[in-house]
C-alpha positions as CSV (number, residue, x, y, z in Angstrom):
1,M,127.7,57.4,152.4
2,T,127.9,60.8,152.0
3,P,131.1,62.5,153.6
4,L,131.1,64.3,156.6
5,L,131.6,67.9,155.3
6,N,132.5,71.0,157.5
7,L,128.9,72.9,157.5
8,R,130.9,76.7,157.8
9,H,133.1,75.2,155.0
10,L,130.0,74.2,152.7
11,S,129.1,77.6,154.0
12,A,132.0,79.4,153.3
13,A,132.0,78.4,149.4
14,L,128.7,78.8,149.4
15,E,129.4,83.3,150.5
16,I,132.3,83.3,147.9
17,R,130.6,82.3,145.0
18,Q,128.1,84.9,145.4
19,L,130.6,87.5,146.4
20,G,133.4,86.6,144.6
21,S,136.4,87.0,147.7
22,I,137.4,84.8,150.6
23,S,137.9,88.6,152.4
24,R,134.1,89.4,151.6
25,A,133.4,85.9,152.7
26,T,135.0,86.4,156.7
27,D,131.8,89.2,157.2
28,T,128.9,86.8,157.0
29,I,130.9,83.5,158.4
30,H,132.6,84.6,161.1
31,L,136.2,82.8,160.6
32,S,139.1,84.4,159.1
33,Q,140.7,84.5,155.5
34,S,143.3,81.7,156.2
35,A,140.5,79.6,158.4
36,I,138.7,80.1,155.4
37,T,141.1,79.8,153.0
38,Q,142.5,76.1,155.6
39,G,138.8,75.2,155.3
40,L,138.0,75.6,151.4
41,S,141.7,73.0,150.9
42,K,140.7,70.4,152.9
43,L,136.9,70.8,152.1
44,E,138.3,70.4,147.8
45,K,140.7,67.5,149.4
46,E,138.1,65.5,151.0
47,L,135.5,66.2,147.7
48,N,139.1,65.5,145.4
49,F,137.7,68.6,143.2
50,E,138.6,71.9,142.4
51,I,135.3,74.0,143.8
52,F,137.1,77.5,142.7
53,A,139.9,78.6,139.7
54,R,142.1,81.8,141.8
55,S,143.2,84.5,139.3
56,H,144.2,88.3,140.3
57,D,140.2,88.7,139.5
58,G,139.5,86.5,142.9
59,L,137.7,83.2,143.2
60,N,135.4,81.7,140.6
61,P,133.5,78.4,140.6
62,T,135.3,75.9,138.3
63,P,132.1,74.1,135.8
64,A,132.9,70.9,138.4
65,G,132.5,73.5,141.3
66,D,129.6,75.2,140.0
67,I,127.6,71.5,140.1
68,F,128.0,70.9,143.4
69,L,127.5,74.0,145.3
70,E,124.7,74.4,143.5
71,R,123.7,71.1,144.8
72,T,124.7,72.3,148.0
73,Q,122.8,75.5,148.4
74,T,119.7,72.8,148.0
75,A,121.0,71.0,150.6
76,I,121.6,74.2,153.1
77,N,118.2,75.1,152.2
78,F,116.9,71.5,154.2
79,L,118.8,72.9,156.8
80,R,117.6,76.2,157.3
81,R,114.2,74.8,157.4
82,M,115.5,73.8,161.4
83,D,114.7,77.3,162.7
84,S,111.7,77.7,161.5
85,L,111.0,74.8,163.3
86,L,111.9,75.2,166.3
87,G,110.6,79.1,166.1
88,K,113.3,80.8,168.2
89,R,116.6,80.2,170.8
90,D,116.9,81.9,174.1
91,N,120.3,83.9,173.3
92,K,121.5,82.2,170.1
93,S,121.4,84.1,166.8
94,A,123.6,81.8,164.8
95,P,121.1,79.5,162.6
96,L,121.7,76.1,163.0
97,Y,123.0,74.8,160.1
98,R,125.6,77.0,161.1
99,S,125.5,75.4,164.8
100,L,125.6,72.2,164.5
101,T,128.6,70.4,163.3
102,A,127.6,67.4,160.4
103,S,128.5,64.8,163.0
104,Q,126.0,65.7,165.3
105,L,123.5,65.9,162.3
106,R,124.7,62.6,161.4
107,A,124.4,61.1,165.0
108,L,120.6,62.3,165.2
109,L,119.5,61.2,162.2
110,T,120.9,58.0,162.6
111,V,119.2,57.9,166.3
112,V,116.2,58.7,165.4
113,E,116.1,56.1,162.4
114,Q,117.5,52.8,164.4
115,G,115.3,53.3,167.3
116,S,118.2,53.7,170.3
117,Y,121.6,54.9,170.8
118,T,123.5,51.3,171.2
119,L,121.3,50.7,167.4
120,A,122.5,53.7,166.4
121,A,126.1,53.5,167.0
122,R,126.7,49.6,165.5
123,H,125.8,51.5,162.0
124,L,127.7,54.5,162.6
125,K,130.8,52.1,163.9
126,L,131.1,54.1,166.9
127,A,131.2,54.3,170.4
128,Q,128.1,54.3,171.9
129,P,129.2,56.8,174.6
130,T,130.3,59.0,171.5
131,V,126.7,59.1,169.7
132,H,125.0,60.2,173.0
133,R,127.5,62.6,173.3
134,A,126.9,63.6,169.9
135,V,122.9,63.7,170.5
136,Q,123.0,65.9,173.7
137,D,125.2,68.4,172.2
138,A,122.6,68.6,169.0
139,E,119.6,68.9,171.6
140,S,121.7,71.3,173.8
141,I,122.4,73.8,170.4
142,C,118.5,73.3,169.5
143,G,117.1,74.4,172.6
144,H,114.5,71.4,172.7
145,R,114.7,67.7,174.1
146,L,114.1,65.4,171.6
147,F,114.0,62.4,172.6
148,S,112.4,60.2,175.8
149,T,112.3,57.4,177.2
150,S,109.9,54.9,177.1
151,P,109.1,50.9,178.4
152,S,109.2,50.2,174.4
153,G,112.3,52.3,174.1
154,L,113.5,55.5,173.0
155,E,111.3,57.7,171.3
156,P,111.8,60.4,169.2
157,S,109.8,63.7,169.7
158,W,107.4,65.1,166.9
159,H,110.4,68.1,166.3
160,A,112.8,64.6,166.1
161,R,111.3,63.3,163.1
162,Q,111.1,66.5,161.5
163,L,114.7,67.8,162.3
164,A,115.9,64.2,161.0
165,R,113.7,64.3,157.6
166,Y,115.4,67.5,157.2
167,I,119.1,66.2,157.4
168,A,118.4,63.0,155.8
169,L,116.9,64.7,152.6
170,F,120.3,67.5,153.2
171,F,122.9,64.6,153.0
172,A,120.6,62.7,149.8
173,E,121.3,66.6,148.2
174,L,124.7,66.8,148.5
175,S,125.5,62.8,147.5
176,Q,123.4,64.0,144.6
177,G,125.8,66.4,144.2
178,I,128.8,64.8,144.3
179,E,127.3,62.2,141.6
180,E,126.5,65.1,139.4
181,V,130.2,66.0,138.9
182,Q,131.2,62.6,138.7
183,E,128.8,62.4,135.8
184,Y,130.5,65.7,134.9
185,H,134.2,64.5,135.1
186,G,132.7,61.6,132.9
187,R,131.8,58.7,135.5
188,M,128.6,57.4,135.6
189,T,128.6,55.8,138.9
190,G,125.6,57.6,140.6
191,R,122.9,55.7,142.4
192,L,119.4,55.6,142.0
193,R,117.2,54.1,144.3
194,I,113.6,52.9,142.8
195,G,110.2,52.0,144.7
196,C,108.9,49.7,143.0
197,L,104.8,49.0,143.5
198,P,103.3,45.7,142.3
199,L,101.9,46.5,138.6
200,A,105.7,47.9,137.9
201,R,107.8,44.9,139.2
202,T,107.4,42.2,137.0
203,R,108.2,43.1,133.9
204,M,108.1,47.2,133.4
205,V,111.0,48.5,135.6
206,P,113.2,45.5,135.9
207,R,113.8,45.7,131.5
208,A,114.2,49.5,132.4
209,V,117.2,48.8,134.4
210,V,118.6,46.0,132.6
211,N,118.7,48.9,129.7
212,L,120.0,51.4,131.6
213,L,123.0,49.0,132.9
214,D,123.4,48.2,129.2
215,E,124.6,52.1,128.9
216,Y,126.1,52.9,132.4
217,P,127.7,49.2,134.0
218,E,128.8,51.2,137.0
219,A,125.2,52.8,137.4
220,R,124.3,51.5,141.4
221,L,120.5,50.7,141.5
222,S,118.7,49.5,143.7
223,I,114.9,48.2,143.7
224,I,112.8,48.3,146.4
225,D,109.0,47.0,147.1
226,G,106.8,46.9,150.3
227,P,103.8,48.6,151.7
228,Y,103.4,51.7,149.4
229,E,103.0,53.6,153.1
230,E,106.3,52.6,153.2
231,Q,107.8,53.6,150.6
232,L,106.1,56.4,150.8
233,H,107.9,57.2,153.8
234,A,111.6,56.3,153.0
235,L,110.7,59.1,149.1
236,L,110.0,61.8,151.8
237,H,113.2,61.2,153.5
238,G,115.2,61.1,150.5
239,R,115.9,56.8,151.2
240,L,114.3,56.7,147.8
241,D,114.3,58.5,144.8
242,I,111.0,57.4,142.7
243,I,108.1,55.2,143.2
244,V,106.7,53.7,140.1
245,G,103.4,51.8,140.0
246,A,99.8,53.1,140.3
247,L,99.3,57.2,141.7
248,R,97.0,58.3,143.9
249,D,94.8,61.0,143.8
250,P,95.4,63.2,145.6
251,P,98.5,63.0,146.1
252,P,99.7,61.8,149.5
253,S,101.6,64.6,151.0
254,P,101.8,67.6,149.8
255,D,106.0,67.2,149.3
256,I,105.1,65.5,146.5
257,E,104.4,65.3,142.8
258,Q,103.4,62.4,140.3
259,R,103.8,62.2,136.5
260,A,101.4,59.9,135.0
261,L,103.0,57.2,132.1
262,F,99.8,55.4,131.2
263,K,96.3,54.3,131.7
264,D,96.0,50.8,133.1
265,S,92.7,48.6,133.6
266,L,92.3,45.6,135.6
267,S,91.3,41.8,134.5
268,I,89.9,38.9,136.1
269,V,92.7,36.6,136.4
270,V,92.3,32.2,137.0
271,R,94.1,29.2,137.1
272,P,94.4,27.9,133.3
273,G,91.4,25.4,133.1
274,H,89.4,28.2,135.5
275,P,85.0,27.9,134.0
276,L,86.0,31.5,133.7
277,E,88.9,31.7,131.8
278,K,87.4,30.9,127.9
279,R,83.5,32.4,128.5
280,G,83.2,36.4,127.5
281,S,79.9,37.0,128.6
282,V,79.4,37.1,132.7
283,S,77.3,38.2,135.0
284,A,78.3,40.5,137.1
285,G,76.2,38.8,139.7
286,E,78.2,36.2,139.1
287,L,81.1,37.4,139.7
288,Q,80.3,38.7,142.6
289,R,79.4,35.3,143.4
290,L,83.0,34.2,142.8
291,D,85.5,33.7,146.0
292,W,87.9,36.6,145.5
293,I,91.5,37.5,146.1
294,A,91.8,41.3,145.9
295,P,94.3,44.0,147.2
296,R,94.2,45.3,150.3
297,E,92.1,48.6,151.7
298,D,92.9,52.1,150.8
299,T,94.7,51.2,147.5
300,P,94.1,52.4,143.8
301,G,93.6,48.4,143.2
302,R,91.2,47.7,145.9
303,E,89.5,51.2,145.2
304,A,88.8,49.9,141.7
305,F,87.7,46.2,142.8
306,T,85.2,47.9,145.2
307,Q,83.8,50.8,142.4
308,F,83.0,48.0,139.7
309,F,80.6,46.1,141.6
310,E,78.7,49.7,143.3
311,N,78.6,50.9,139.5
312,N,76.8,47.7,139.0
313,G,74.6,48.7,142.0
314,L,76.2,45.8,143.9
315,S,77.9,45.3,147.2
316,P,81.1,43.8,146.8
317,P,81.4,40.3,147.1
318,E,82.4,39.0,150.9
319,H,84.6,36.6,150.5
320,V,87.7,37.9,149.9
321,I,91.5,37.3,150.3
322,E,93.6,40.5,150.5
323,C,97.2,40.0,149.1
324,S,100.0,42.0,147.7
325,S,102.0,39.3,147.1
326,L,101.6,38.0,143.5
327,V,104.2,35.1,144.3
328,A,101.0,34.6,147.0
329,T,98.8,35.1,144.4
330,R,99.5,32.8,142.1
331,G,100.0,29.9,144.5
332,V,96.6,30.6,145.3
333,L,94.6,31.1,142.4
334,M,96.7,27.6,141.2
335,E,94.9,25.6,143.9
336,S,91.6,26.9,143.4
337,D,88.5,28.0,141.7
338,R,88.9,32.3,143.3
339,A,89.3,34.8,141.2
340,A,91.6,37.5,141.1
341,L,91.5,41.5,140.4
342,L,95.5,42.2,138.7
343,S,96.4,44.0,135.9
344,A,97.3,41.8,132.6
345,R,100.6,43.3,132.2
346,Q,101.6,42.1,136.1
347,V,100.7,38.6,135.0
348,E,101.7,38.4,131.3
349,V,105.1,36.1,132.4
350,D,102.8,33.8,134.1
351,V,99.8,34.0,131.6
352,S,103.0,33.1,129.2
353,S,103.9,30.2,131.4
354,G,101.2,29.2,131.5
355,L,100.9,29.5,135.0
356,L,98.0,31.9,135.1
357,S,94.6,33.2,132.4
358,V,93.4,36.3,131.8
359,S,89.5,35.7,131.3
360,S,88.5,37.1,128.2
361,R,85.2,39.4,129.8
362,H,86.5,43.2,130.4
363,L,85.9,44.5,133.4
364,Q,84.9,48.4,132.4
365,D,85.7,51.4,134.9
366,T,89.0,49.6,136.5
367,G,91.5,51.9,134.8
368,R,94.0,53.7,137.5
369,T,97.4,56.2,136.2
370,I,100.0,54.5,136.4
371,G,103.5,56.6,136.7
372,I,106.3,58.0,138.7
373,A,106.3,60.1,141.8
374,H,109.1,61.7,142.6
375,R,110.0,64.4,145.9
376,K,108.9,68.2,144.9
377,G,111.7,69.9,143.6
378,W,113.9,67.2,143.1
379,K,116.7,67.5,140.2
380,P,117.4,64.2,138.9
381,T,121.4,63.4,138.2
382,L,122.2,62.8,134.5
383,V,121.7,58.8,135.3
384,Q,118.7,59.0,137.2
385,Q,116.8,61.3,134.3
386,R,118.5,58.1,132.1
387,F,115.9,55.8,133.5
388,I,112.9,57.3,133.6
389,E,113.8,57.7,130.0
390,R,114.3,54.1,129.7
391,L,110.9,53.9,131.6
392,E,109.2,56.0,129.6
393,Q,109.6,53.8,125.9
394,E,108.9,50.7,128.4
395,V,105.3,51.8,127.8
């Protein structure tokens, strides 16, 4: 968890970097020189490295300090968006990132994520009244009611959800800054959270992960699967760093960038001994009459499945089991004469083990672009960049 660094102290450090001295920063931060000096000292103690080198010329960022402050500026920029989101607040000219505390930000974020004060308090290991009071204070400063109660529980407003996203990205960027400083000092303990779509789960991502850990054994990696919509939400809120798998066209959000790695076609996958296994010539009409296991609606795989039959002047098959789980798909295929439309890469382990078979019938026009999605403007740490390089080597 990112340490709760004082927002005013972070703002003061940014002003000192720009202006070169504590005395010049007092006018913009509205703190005394002694308060800024004490705050800076506390900040460096919490971070366990010097942000500035002191000299007769003033204060200049250390190499580690420069790395951290660059990330801090990006993090603060996320919080700056809160003011434009909420609009003008009566008689309150100070920006929200200088009015709210880190504790209030974390409480607000956690209540939105957990959906209740009780669960948020348990998550933060705080008393429930403490969390409730922090959120109430945040609402007062923001000038908006951010939560309402309903029969289903606590309901965050649209503003609360948007604020939570900016806050989550703020904390994520600060964590990146701390990890980058650790990398500068030779400690490769950075974190990478990978959203993994079906094709990437079998070998591509696991191999890249193993190779990365051979190089950086102390790196902290998480592989997260689940529906694309959930992974996209986590990516946009800073809980994932990248998503690896089939890219969406058009991109699902203006805040997402997609990077292609390779093109992949789909194949007919059946059980060993299936009547289609060795047949190289199978008409589209015969395929239409089969019972199928297909990807769920609104996925690139299902679009390719539908497009194949439509390109052949046929309506898509009706007897379809929708399934996004390779384990469940394998089980159904092994126990029936159904066929599945999958990437040959996705089932190569099962094929080599003799559990499944890929038909020699080639399906045209079922190509999908496989690649990486990340937040626009995302800057990877060294550990994260090395994973992407490892991934590129795998494909």
